[in-house]
N, C-alpha and C positions, 0 to 999 in steps of 0.2 A: 504494500499499499504506500509506504514512504516513497519508494522508487516513482510509483505513479504520480505522486503529488509533485515530488521534486521534477520529473519530466513536464508536466503542465506548466510548472513556474518557469522552467527554462525555455520552453516554446513561447511563454508570453514574452519573456525577456527578448527573445530573438525577434519576435513581432515589434516589439518596441523599438529596437535597434534598427529595425528596417524602415518604419513609419515616423519616427520622431526624431527631433534633434535634442532629445533629452540626454544628459551624460550618462555614461555608464553607472557612475554612482547613482545618480538619480532613478535609474531603471532598476537597479539592484534593490535600492529601497522600495520601488513600487511593486516588486514581486517578492517583497518581504523576507529578504535575507539581510542579515545583520553582518555577518563577516565576509568581507570583500574576496579575501583569497580563496576561501572556500566555493563562492560563487564561481570565481574564475576556475577552480579545478573542476567544477562540475559542470560548467559550460564547455570546457575544452573536451571533458570526457565525452559529453553527449554529441558535440558538433565538430570534434576533430581540430578546431582552431579557437584562439581566443575570441573574447567578445569585440575586442579592439581589432583584431584581423579580420573579423566577420563583417563589421560595419566597413571597413576599408574596402573589402572585395566588393561590397554592394554598392561602392561609390558613394557612400554617404558622409 
């Protein structure tokens, strides 16, 4: 169950990275992560790249 909820939160963060100009810190807060490094670890584990790299690849 925890992995499912984490996956949903990370997918929401991914959508926010694509569709907003919010900073990564603001996005992390919106998807209710308190630990930035833990979020970074989970994001990279799920998507294979960091949130910053993801945003750069999408040209945002």
